N, C-alpha and C positions, 0 to 999 in steps of 0.2 A: 125927555126926562134926564136929569143930571145923574151921573154915576161917578163914583171914585175910580181913579185909574186902576187900582188893584182889582176892583170888581169887574171892570171892563176887561182886564187881562184874563181873568178866570173865565169869563163868558166867551171870550174868543177861543180859548183852549177847548171849551166844550163844543163850540161850533166846528172846530177842526177834528173832533172825534176823540179827544184825549180822555182816557179812562184811568190812567195811572201816572202819578208824578213821584219822583224820588228826591229826597232832600234832607237838609238839616235846617231847622228854623233859625231865623235871625230877626233882630229888631228892625233891620232895614227893609223888610217886606211884610210887616205885620198886617198891612191892609190886604195883601194877597191872601194871607192865611185866613183873614176874616171873610174874604170872598169865597174861599174854599169851603168854609163852614156851611154855606148855603147849598153847596153841590156835593156834600159828603157822600150821598147815596149813589151818585153817578161817577164821581171822580175821586179816587182814593189818593191821599198823600202819604206815601210810605216814609215813615220817620226813620232815618238812618243814624249811625253813630259817628260817621266821619264823612266829609264831603267827597273824598276820593272814592270811597265805597259807593256813595250815592251816584256819582257820575258813572262808575263802572256798571252799576245796576241799570242805569239809563241806556248805556251802550248795549248791554246784553238784551234789554227789552227791544231795542231797535233791531238787533240781529234776529231776534226770535219772531217778531211780529212783522217786520218790514216797514213799520211806521216809526216816525221820529220818537226816540226816547226823550222824556222830559225830566230835567233836573233843575231844582231850585235851591240856591245857596245864598248866603249872606256875603257881604263885601269883604275885601282884604283877605284874611286867612281862609275864609270859606272858599273864595275863588281860587286861591293858590292851591289849596288841597284838591279842589275839583279838577284842576288842570291835568292831573294824572289821567283821569277818565276821558277828558277832552282829547288828549294826545292819542289815546287808544282809538277813539272814534275817528280821528282824522286819518291815522295810518291804516285803519281797518275799513275805511270808507263806510262808516255806519251813520245812518241819519240820527241826529240828536240835536236838541236845543237846550242850551244852558241859560237860565235866567239868573242874574246876579243882582242882589240889592246894591244900591249905590248911595253915596253921600248925597245930601240935598244939593239942588242946582245952585243955590246961593253960596255954597261952600267950595265949589270946584276950584281947582288949581291953587289950593292953600295947603295941600297935604293934610287935609282934615282927617279925622279919626278913621283909620283903615281905608283911606282913599287910594285907588289905583286907576290909572288910565287903561281900561280893558282893551281898547283898540290896539294899543301898543303891546300889551301883555299877551294877548291871544292872536295877534296878527298873523303868525306863521303856523298856527295849529287849529285854525277854523276857516271855514269857507267864507264866512261873513261875520263881522263883529260890529255892533252898533249900539248906540245909547238912545233911549227914547226920551226926548226932552219935552214932549208935548203929549199929554194924555189923550188928546183927540186923535193922535196918529197911531195909537196902540193897535187897532184893527189892521191898519196898513202894514205895520212892522211884523206883526204876528203872521199875517198871510204870506208875506215875503219870506219870513224865516222858514215856514213849512215848505215853501216852494224851493228855496235854495238847498235846504237839507236833503231833499228828495230828487233834485234834478242832476242830470249828468252823473259824474262820479259823486256818489252820496257822501255826506259828511256832517260835521257839527257846525252849528251856528251859535253865537253868543250874543245875548241881548242884556245890556245893563239897564237897571231900573232905578233912577233917582228916587229917594225916599219921599220927597215932597211931591214929586210927579204922581206917585201912587195914591196919595191922599187927596190930590186935587180933584174937584168935582167938575165935570164937563158934560156937554152933550155931544154925541157922535153916533154915526151909523155903524152897525156891526158889519163884519166881513162875512164871507160865505166859505164853505169848504173848498179848499184848493184842489183842483184837478191836476194831476201830475202827467206831464207829457212823456211818452216813450219814444226814444230814437230808434228808427228802423233802417235796415240796410236797403239799398236800391236793388232792383231786379238785375241790373248790370253787374253790380258787385257780387251778388250771389251766383250769377252765371260764371263769372271769372273764378270765384272760389271753387266751384264744382270742377271747372276745367283744370285749374292748378292742381287740385287734389287728385283728379283722375290721372294726371301725368306723373304723379309721384310714385316712387317705388318703396319708400320707407318713411311714411308720415307718422306724426305723433300729435295728439290733441292734449292740450293742457287747459284746465279750467280754474277759475278763481274769481276774485272781485266781490262785488255786492249786487243786490237786487235780484237774487235767486229766489226760487220758490219750489215747492214740491212739483208743481206743474212743469216748471222749466227743467228740473232734473229728469222727469219722465220723458219730456220731449227730446232732450239731448241724448239720453241713453237709447231711446228708440232709434234715433237717426244714426248715432255713432255705432250702435250695435249692428244695424242693417248694413253699415258701411265697413264693418270689421275693424274699426279704428281702435287702437290702444289709447286709453284716456287716463291721464294722471291729474291729480289735484295739487295746487300749490299749498304752501305752508299754512296749516291750520284752516284749510277749507276742505278737509277730507270728507265732510258730510254732504258735499255737493253731488257726490256720486255714491250709489250703493256699493259698498266695498265688497259685497258678495257677488256682484255682477261680473260675468266672465271677462269683460273688456277693461275692467279697472286694473291698473298696473302699479299703483302706489302713489305715495305723496312726494311732491317735488319741493323739499324744504330742508331743514337742518337734519343732518344724519341720513341723507338720502341713500337709498340702495345703490351701491356702486354700479350695478348692472343697469339700473334705470338711468343713472347719470350718463353712462356710456351711450345708451340708446338715444337719449336726447341729443348728445353731441354728434352722433352719427346719422341722425335723421336728415332726410333731404327736404322735408317740409314740416313746419310747426304751425298748427292751428291753435292759436292762443285766444281763449274766450274769457273775457272779463278781467283776467289778471293783468296787473301793470308791469309784471316782470321786474320785481325789485331784487334787492340783495339776497334775501332768503331763498327765493325761487330760482336763482341763477347761480348759486354757489359763489356768492360774492362777485357777481358779474364775470365769471370765468367760463360758464357753460355755453354762453352765446356771445359771439364777437360783437364789439362796439366800434363804430355805429352800424356797420353792415354785417348782419349775421351770415355765416356761410350756408345756413339752412334757408330755404325760402320761408318767408314769414308772413302769415296772415294774422293780423292783430285786430281783435274785436274788443272795443272798450266803450263804455257809456260816457266817458269824459273825453271830449275831442282833444283837450290839452295833453292827454296822456299818450296819444298816438304820435309816433315818431319822436317822443321825448328823449328816449335813450337809444332805442333800436329803430333803425329805418326799415319800415315794413314794405314788403312787395305789394301787399294789399291791405291798407288800413281801412277798417270799417267802424264807423261811428254808430254804435247801436247798444241799446240796453240788453241785459240778459234775456228779458222776456221778448223783446223785439227780434233779437237774433234767433232765439229758439223757435219762434213762430215762422221765421223765414226759412229755417232748415226744413220744416215740414213741407213747405211749398216746393222746394227744389228736389226733394226726395233724396234717397241715399245714392252713393257712388258705388261702383263695382270695386270691392275691396279684396278680391281674390289674390291679387299680387302680394299683398302684405298680411294676409290672414294667418299664415304660419308664424310670422313675426309677432303678431298680437298674442297668439297662443303661448309663444315662448316668453313674452313679457309678463303674461299672467303667471306662468310657472315660476318665473324669477321672483315675482311678488310673493307667492305662496311659500317659496323656499326661504325668503327673507323673514317671513313670519314664524318660521320653525323655532321651537323653544331654544333658548340659550341658557347655560348654567352660569350663575354668578356666585361670587364668594358669599358665605354666610348662610344663615338659616331661612332667609326670606328670598324666594324666587319670584321676582316681579312678573316674569313671563307667565308663570303659572297662574298668578292672581289675575292678570289681564285676560288670559284665556278663559278662566272661570267666569269672569264678569261678562265677557262677550257671549259665552254659551248660555248663561243663566238669565241675564236681564232682557226685558222686552226690546224689540228692534228699535223702538222710538225712545229708549232711555237717553237722557241727556248727560254728556260728560263735559265738565267744565275744568279748566285749569289755568294757572298763571304761567310763570316762567321758572325754569330750573331744569336740571338734568333729569329729575324724576319724570318730567313730561315726555322724555324720549321713549319711555316704556309704553306710554299711552299711544303716542303717535305711531309707533312701529307695530305694536302687537294687538291693539284693539281695532275692531272693524265697525265703522259707522255705516248705518243702513237707512237712515232717514234724514231728510233735511232738518236743520237746526238741532241735530244731535250732538254737535260739537260747538262749544262756546269757549274760545281761547283767543288771546290777543296776538295778531300778527305783528304787533309792535314790540312783542317780547316783554310786556310789563308784568312785574311781579305783583302778587296780591289780587289778581283778577278772579280767581276761581270761586272763592266764597261769595262775593257780591253777585257774580254772574249766576251762581246757583240759586240764590235767593230770588233774583228777578225771574229766572226760568221757571221756578216752582210756583211763584205767584201768578205767572202768566199761563202756565199749563199745569195746574195742580194734579191732573190725572197721570202725568208722566213721572217716571222714576228719574230723579236728578242726583247725580253724584259729582262732587267737587273733589279734585285732586289738588294737593298743595304740598310743597316741600316745607320743612320746618321753618326756613327763612321766609318763604313765600306766605305761609299761613299767617304769621304774626304781623304782617303788614296791614292786613284788613280783617284779622280774626275777630275783632270786636263786632263785626256784622253778624256773627253767630247770634248775638243778642237780638238783632232784627229778625232773624229766622224764628227765634223763640217768641218774640212779640206778636208775630203774624201767623204763627203756627204752620210754617212751611217746613215740611219734614224732609229736609235735605240730608244727605249722608256725605260727610267730609272725610276723605282718606288723607291723613297727614303722613307723608313719607319722611321719616325722621332719620337723617344720617349725621346730624350734629355739625353741619357746615353749610356754607353757601357753595353748593356742589359745582355749579357751572364755572364759577370764578376759580375755585380750587382746581378744576380740571385744566383750565387755561394756565393757571399758575404753575402747575406741575409740568406742563409742556414747555413753558417758556423760562421758568425759574425753578427747576426741579429741586425739591427738598427744602426750599426757602419759604416755609408757610408763614403767611402774614395777612391778617385782616379777614380771614375766612372761617375761623373757628366759631362755633356757637354753643352756648349752654342753654338748654331748653327746659320749659316746664313739663309737667305731666299733662299731656294733651287730653287724655281721657278724663282726668280730674277737672281740667278746664271746661270740658263739655258739661260735666255734672254740676259745676259751680253755677252755670247759667240755667240749670234745670233740664239740660239735655241728657242724652244717653252717651256714655263713653265706653270705649273698648281699647285694649292694648293687645297688639298681635306681634309676637316675636318669632313665630314659625309659620311657614307657608300653609301647612295643613290646618292651622287654626283660623285662617282668614274667612273661609266660607261660613262657618258657624257664627263668627263674630258679625259678619255682614247681615246674616239672616236675623240675628238678635236685634241689630240696629233697625232693620226694616220692621220687625214686630213691635218695637218699642213705641211706634207711632208718635215720635217726637224728633226734633233735629238731633243728629248724632255725629260724633267724631270717632273715627277708628284710627288710632295711632299705629302705624306700621314701622317697626324699628329695623331699619335697613343697615346692613354692615357698611361702614364707610368705604370699604374696598370695592363695593358694587357701584362704582361711579357711573358707568355707562354699560349698555348691552354689549359693546364691542370690546372694552378693555377695563381692567381693574385700575384702581388708583395706583397700585405698585407698577403695573404695566406702563401706565402713562408716565409715571416718574422715571422709570427705566429708559423709556424712549426719549424723554427729555434730556436725561443725562448723556445718553449716547449721541444725540444730536449736538449737545453742547460740546462734548469731547471732540466730535468730528469737526466742529467749527473752529475749536482751539487748534487742532492739528493743522488746519489750513492756514 
């Protein structure tokens, strides 16, 4: 039976188990939208307000479910907007497939309306980029896309869909659900790991990457706990380990606890599971020597190409998170009495690092984070984009369940609101809170309309200090007192929420936050709580004036030299 390319595509997505797609409609893939009409009860198309938000929702879906997030956008501007989310998925190792409508095949290479060569455009930010020129090959390309997105180091795939290919009617056989292979370590590698670890005196375990699950978390904690190992999580992977667990010792990312940083530098063995050891988790590649670390290095990663890429490992292990966690159960724990006291001290250092700090102004973010941690369910999801406001979340909130943290390791602004929409759509029973700075929020704040349209009752906390805070921080350090390009004039964010039909609150004192949050919960609709933070409260460590003074001192010292 002949079918159009667009209908074939939709049917292949159903075969692969897709239940949700995110996107913005376009005339370049009208036939796909027509095909979706026949499957509306089984596969929802979440209509977004900007393609960047749609792609970030797909990324968050991929992180939350472990399945590829699906995004559908139109050609040209649709694709360029969506590239922000594709970049997040690539650096975060998130499985994702972006489908892009394309100009007709008979118009290629003429710079037709909104034409772009997507192989060249996405070449360095996707695992595979292709264009389907023959509708008969759609099942083949879709099957391969799902396999590539989920294999090895997970990541995004981009498929371009010429408009006339989608309307072409052809006969073809369907694909079947793709079975994903798990890489497992060998018995010899696990025996060597146990031997190396047993010979260590001051080891440290660091976890990260992708492909984790609640089962993996439980297995890793059981083995590391029985081995008395201290465990840290890399930048924005804090939910991989229960932060209340006695062996969790903190996050290895921006604004790292100095005592934890020293512990990593002084360790005699690092067991790194899943993390690729990038800039954020190595203090700008300063905590671990390149190419040969002074610490013995056991590096476990699902992507073979990541092993020995920057750091030469003493024992490189090509294995997925699930494969390695299962292998740990087989070898059993090591005798960790030699370093048990060090693990207890590392945990004490973490708890001291979380002690409240007092900041300038009437808003104390430490107290707000403590209240949220103590009040919300253990499975509450916290989402955020990028900005100095995020340091309060990373340092003072405790994540206790897998997929409780949705944040871009790529440092992309605007991620929090779209991620929260996707998280609440996927897990409607969980409390979902998005944090955003005033600059961060307005990059994708229009997706609050998507939350309203689908009745997903997220709570967005907009931390408003009237500036691009992270850039201002660096500006004051390097060019103290010379403010340029970082000031912001903002709307009334509570009124913004009400304009969409949502609930809005404005908080100017710490003691008013709890009641405002409870009213937002009781409103039973999407809500925004604007928290007006004193501009001086730039970081938990130092005020804006402190940072400027330090910058002026450093500049004067340099001039004297």
